C-alpha positions, -999 to +999 in steps of 0.1 A: +152+166+812+142+199+829+124+223+807+133+250+831+170+246+822+163+251+785+143+282+794+170+297+816+198+289+791+176+306+764+171+337+785+207+338+795+217+339+758+190+365+751+168+344+728+130+344+728+111+313+720+105+326+685+142+333+680+151+298+692+125+282+671+136+301+640+173+292+644+166+255+651+140+254+623+112+243+645+079+259+656+075+281+686+050+256+700+077+230+699+100+252+720+072+259+744+066+222+749+102+216+756+102+242+783+069+229+797+083+193+797+055+183+774+080+169+749+117+165+744+140+174+715+153+146+694+190+138+690+197+162+662+176+190+678+193+184+712+227+186+696+220+219+678+202+233+709+233+226+731+256+242+705+234+273+702+231+278+740+268+271+746+262+241+770+266+204+768+238+180+761+241+165+796+235+200+811+203+203+791+192+168+801+200+173+838+169+173+861+186+198+886+170+232+886+199+251+902+205+277+875+187+307+890+214+333+895+212+357+924+225+384+901+190+386+885+168+409+904+131+403+911+121+426+883+140+407+857+126+375+869+091+388+868+096+402+833+110+369+822+080+351+836+057+376+819+075+372+786+072+334+789+036+337+798+030+358+768+049+334+746+029+305+760-004+324+754+007+331+718+017+295+714-017+284+728-035+307+705-015+294+676-024+259+686-061+269+687-059+286+654-042+256+639-069+233+652-096+256+639-079+259+606-074+222+603-111+216+613-122+242+588-101+227+561-113+192+570-149+205+569-143+221+535-127+190+522-156+169+533-181+193+518-161+193+486-161+155+485-198+154+492-205+180+465-183+160+440-201+128+450-235+144+445-224+158+411-212+124+400-245+109+411-264+136+392-243+129+361-251+092+364-288+099+369-288+122+339-271+096+318-296+070+328-325+093+321-311+101+287-306+064+279-342+057+290-354+086+269-336+072+239-351+038+246-386+053+249-382+071+216-369+039+200-400+020+213-423+048+200-408+046+166-410+008+166-447+010+176-454+036+149-438+015+123-457-016+135-490+004+133-482+016+098-473-020+087-505-033+102-525-006+085-508-014+051-515-051+056-551-044+063-554-022+032-537-049+011-560-076+025-590-054+017-578-047-018-571-084-024-605-094-011-622-067-032-602-078-063-611-114-057-648-105-054-646-085-086-629-114-104-655-138-090-683-115-101-669-112-136-664-150-138-700-156-126-714-129-149-695-143-178-707-178-170-743-166-168-739-147-201-724-177-219-749-200-204-779-179-214-767-168-248-752-201-256-785-219-251-804-195-274-778-199-302-780-237-300-818-236-302-817-213-331-792-235-350-812-266-342-844-250-353-829-239-386-817-274-393-851-289-386-870-265-408-846-268-438-846-306-441-882-310-453-877-284-481-849-305-496-871-336-495-899-318-511-879-305-540-865-339-548-900-354-548 
Protein backbone atom coordinates (compact mmCIF):
# COMPACT_ATOMS: atom_id res chain seq x y z
CA UNK A 1 0.00 0.00 0.00
CA UNK A 2 1.21 3.50 -0.84
CA UNK A 3 0.47 6.16 1.74
CA UNK A 4 0.98 8.75 -0.97
CA UNK A 5 -2.11 7.44 -2.82
CA UNK A 6 -4.29 7.92 0.28
CA UNK A 7 -2.89 11.41 0.68
CA UNK A 8 -3.51 12.36 -2.95
CA UNK A 9 -7.03 10.86 -2.98
CA UNK A 10 -7.77 12.79 0.23
CA UNK A 11 -6.53 16.08 -1.20
CA UNK A 12 -8.37 15.44 -4.44
CA UNK A 13 -11.64 15.12 -2.50
CA UNK A 14 -10.87 18.19 -0.42
CA UNK A 15 -10.48 16.46 2.92
CA UNK A 16 -7.94 17.31 5.58
CA UNK A 17 -6.49 14.63 7.82
CA UNK A 18 -8.78 15.79 10.59
CA UNK A 19 -11.85 15.62 8.30
CA UNK A 20 -10.95 12.12 7.17
CA UNK A 21 -10.31 10.96 10.73
CA UNK A 22 -13.62 12.38 11.96
CA UNK A 23 -15.66 10.77 9.16
CA UNK A 24 -13.97 7.38 9.53
CA UNK A 25 -14.15 7.58 13.35
CA UNK A 26 -10.41 7.26 13.83
CA UNK A 27 -7.74 9.61 15.18
CA UNK A 28 -5.79 12.08 13.05
CA UNK A 29 -2.65 10.25 14.12
CA UNK A 30 -4.03 7.08 12.52
CA UNK A 31 -4.59 8.88 9.21
CA UNK A 32 -1.11 10.38 9.42
CA UNK A 33 0.38 6.92 9.93
CA UNK A 34 -1.50 5.58 6.91
CA UNK A 35 -0.09 8.34 4.74
CA UNK A 36 3.42 7.82 6.14
CA UNK A 37 3.19 4.05 5.58
CA UNK A 38 3.66 3.49 9.33
CA UNK A 39 0.46 1.46 9.51
CA UNK A 40 -2.35 0.18 7.31
CA UNK A 41 -6.14 0.45 7.61
CA UNK A 42 -7.90 -2.76 8.58
CA UNK A 43 -10.53 -4.37 6.36
CA UNK A 44 -13.49 -2.29 7.53
CA UNK A 45 -11.49 0.94 7.58
CA UNK A 46 -10.16 0.25 4.08
CA UNK A 47 -13.65 -0.38 2.76
CA UNK A 48 -15.06 2.83 4.23
CA UNK A 49 -11.99 4.79 3.12
CA UNK A 50 -12.38 3.60 -0.49
CA UNK A 51 -16.10 4.45 -0.48
CA UNK A 52 -15.43 7.91 0.96
CA UNK A 53 -12.67 8.72 -1.54
CA UNK A 54 -14.62 7.27 -4.49
CA UNK A 55 -12.00 4.69 -5.46
CA UNK A 56 -11.61 0.95 -5.17
CA UNK A 57 -9.73 -0.84 -2.46
CA UNK A 58 -7.23 -2.09 -5.02
CA UNK A 59 -6.45 1.49 -6.06
CA UNK A 60 -5.66 2.35 -2.46
CA UNK A 61 -3.56 -0.76 -1.99
CA UNK A 62 -1.58 -0.17 -5.20
CA UNK A 63 2.09 0.67 -4.73
CA UNK A 64 2.26 2.82 -7.90
CA UNK A 65 2.71 6.53 -7.20
CA UNK A 66 1.38 7.83 -10.54
CA UNK A 67 -1.40 10.06 -9.29
CA UNK A 68 0.33 13.46 -9.46
CA UNK A 69 -1.69 15.45 -11.99
CA UNK A 70 0.01 18.07 -14.18
CA UNK A 71 -3.10 20.26 -13.69
CA UNK A 72 -1.85 21.07 -10.21
CA UNK A 73 0.56 23.94 -10.26
CA UNK A 74 3.64 24.15 -8.10
CA UNK A 75 1.97 26.50 -5.63
CA UNK A 76 -0.83 24.06 -4.93
CA UNK A 77 1.65 21.24 -4.49
CA UNK A 78 3.72 23.32 -2.09
CA UNK A 79 0.61 24.37 -0.15
CA UNK A 80 -0.46 20.77 0.07
CA UNK A 81 2.94 19.75 1.36
CA UNK A 82 2.90 22.58 3.88
CA UNK A 83 -0.57 21.57 5.01
CA UNK A 84 0.52 17.98 5.38
CA UNK A 85 3.62 19.05 7.27
CA UNK A 86 1.48 21.10 9.63
CA UNK A 87 -0.87 18.16 10.07
CA UNK A 88 2.09 15.91 10.78
CA UNK A 89 3.49 18.40 13.28
CA UNK A 90 0.12 18.65 15.00
CA UNK A 91 -0.16 14.88 15.00
CA UNK A 92 3.34 14.60 16.43
CA UNK A 93 2.50 17.13 19.10
CA UNK A 94 -0.65 15.19 19.90
CA UNK A 95 1.42 12.04 20.23
CA UNK A 96 3.84 13.82 22.57
CA UNK A 97 0.97 15.28 24.60
CA UNK A 98 -0.66 11.87 24.84
CA UNK A 99 2.61 10.30 26.00
CA UNK A 100 3.11 13.05 28.57
CA UNK A 101 -0.50 12.74 29.72
CA UNK A 102 -0.22 8.98 30.02
CA UNK A 103 3.09 9.31 31.87
CA UNK A 104 1.61 11.90 34.20
CA UNK A 105 -1.51 9.80 34.80
CA UNK A 106 0.67 6.72 35.37
CA UNK A 107 2.84 8.69 37.80
CA UNK A 108 -0.24 10.00 39.62
CA UNK A 109 -1.71 6.50 39.77
CA UNK A 110 1.52 5.11 41.20
CA UNK A 111 1.72 7.91 43.74
CA UNK A 112 -1.92 7.31 44.69
CA UNK A 113 -1.23 3.58 45.09
CA UNK A 114 1.83 4.38 47.21
CA UNK A 115 -0.15 6.80 49.37
CA UNK A 116 -2.96 4.28 49.80
CA UNK A 117 -0.42 1.60 50.69
CA UNK A 118 1.21 3.88 53.27
CA UNK A 119 -2.18 4.78 54.71
CA UNK A 120 -3.05 1.09 55.04
CA UNK A 121 0.29 0.42 56.74
CA UNK A 122 -0.30 3.35 59.10
CA UNK A 123 -3.76 2.00 59.95
CA UNK A 124 -2.28 -1.43 60.66
CA UNK A 125 0.45 0.09 62.83
CA UNK A 126 -2.08 2.21 64.73
CA UNK A 127 -4.25 -0.85 65.24
CA UNK A 128 -1.27 -2.82 66.59
CA UNK A 129 -0.27 0.07 68.86
CA UNK A 130 -3.81 0.33 70.21
CA UNK A 131 -3.89 -3.42 70.81
CA UNK A 132 -0.53 -3.30 72.60
CA UNK A 133 -1.72 -0.32 74.64
CA UNK A 134 -4.82 -2.27 75.71
CA UNK A 135 -2.64 -5.27 76.62
CA UNK A 136 -0.33 -3.05 78.67
CA UNK A 137 -3.30 -1.53 80.50
CA UNK A 138 -4.64 -5.02 81.15
CA UNK A 139 -1.26 -6.12 82.52
CA UNK A 140 -1.10 -3.03 84.75
CA UNK A 141 -4.55 -3.77 86.16
CA UNK A 142 -3.59 -7.41 86.74
CA UNK A 143 -0.38 -6.35 88.52
CA UNK A 144 -2.29 -3.82 90.66
CA UNK A 145 -4.86 -6.45 91.58
CA UNK A 146 -2.08 -8.91 92.45
CA UNK A 147 -0.37 -6.31 94.64
CA UNK A 148 -3.63 -5.55 96.44
CA UNK A 149 -4.30 -9.26 96.98
CA UNK A 150 -0.75 -9.80 98.29
CA UNK A 151 -1.15 -6.82 100.64
CA UNK A 152 -4.48 -8.16 101.90
CA UNK A 153 -2.97 -11.61 102.41
CA UNK A 154 -0.11 -10.11 104.40
CA UNK A 155 -2.54 -8.10 106.53
CA UNK A 156 -4.70 -11.19 107.14
CA UNK A 157 -1.61 -13.23 108.03
CA UNK A 158 -0.43 -10.56 110.49
CA UNK A 159 -3.92 -10.36 112.03
CA UNK A 160 -4.06 -14.15 112.36
CA UNK A 161 -0.59 -14.24 113.94
CA UNK A 162 -1.46 -11.44 116.37
CA UNK A 163 -4.77 -13.13 117.22
CA UNK A 164 -2.99 -16.42 117.82
CA UNK A 165 -0.44 -14.71 120.05
CA UNK A 166 -3.20 -12.98 122.02
CA UNK A 167 -5.06 -16.27 122.43
CA UNK A 168 -1.86 -18.03 123.52
CA UNK A 169 -1.13 -15.21 125.95
CA UNK A 170 -4.64 -15.45 127.40
CA UNK A 171 -4.36 -19.22 127.68
CA UNK A 172 -0.95 -18.97 129.31
CA UNK A 173 -2.12 -16.23 131.66
CA UNK A 174 -5.20 -18.19 132.58
CA UNK A 175 -3.10 -21.28 133.20
CA UNK A 176 -0.78 -19.31 135.48
CA UNK A 177 -3.70 -17.77 137.32
CA UNK A 178 -5.42 -21.09 137.85
CA UNK A 179 -2.20 -22.73 138.84
CA UNK A 180 -1.24 -20.11 141.41
CA UNK A 181 -4.67 -19.51 142.86
CA UNK A 182 -5.60 -23.12 142.69
CA UNK A 183 -2.66 -24.16 144.86
CA UNK A 184 -3.42 -21.52 147.48
CA UNK A 185 -7.01 -22.65 147.76
CA UNK A 186 -6.06 -26.30 148.22
CA UNK A 187 -3.57 -25.42 150.92
CA UNK A 188 -6.18 -23.35 152.70
CA UNK A 189 -8.73 -26.12 152.53
CA UNK A 190 -6.23 -28.73 153.64
CA UNK A 191 -5.07 -26.52 156.50
CA UNK A 192 -8.62 -25.95 157.69
CA UNK A 193 -9.32 -29.66 157.71
CA UNK A 194 -6.16 -30.37 159.72
CA UNK A 195 -6.89 -27.77 162.41
CA UNK A 196 -10.55 -28.75 162.88
CA UNK A 197 -10.03 -32.47 163.47
CA UNK A 198 -8.32 -32.21 166.91
CA UNK A 199 -11.14 -29.99 168.24
CA UNK A 200 -13.69 -32.71 167.64
CA UNK A 201 -11.54 -35.28 169.39
CA UNK A 202 -11.03 -32.98 172.31
CA UNK A 203 -14.72 -32.36 172.77
CA UNK A 204 -15.54 -36.03 172.76
CA UNK A 205 -12.90 -36.70 175.37
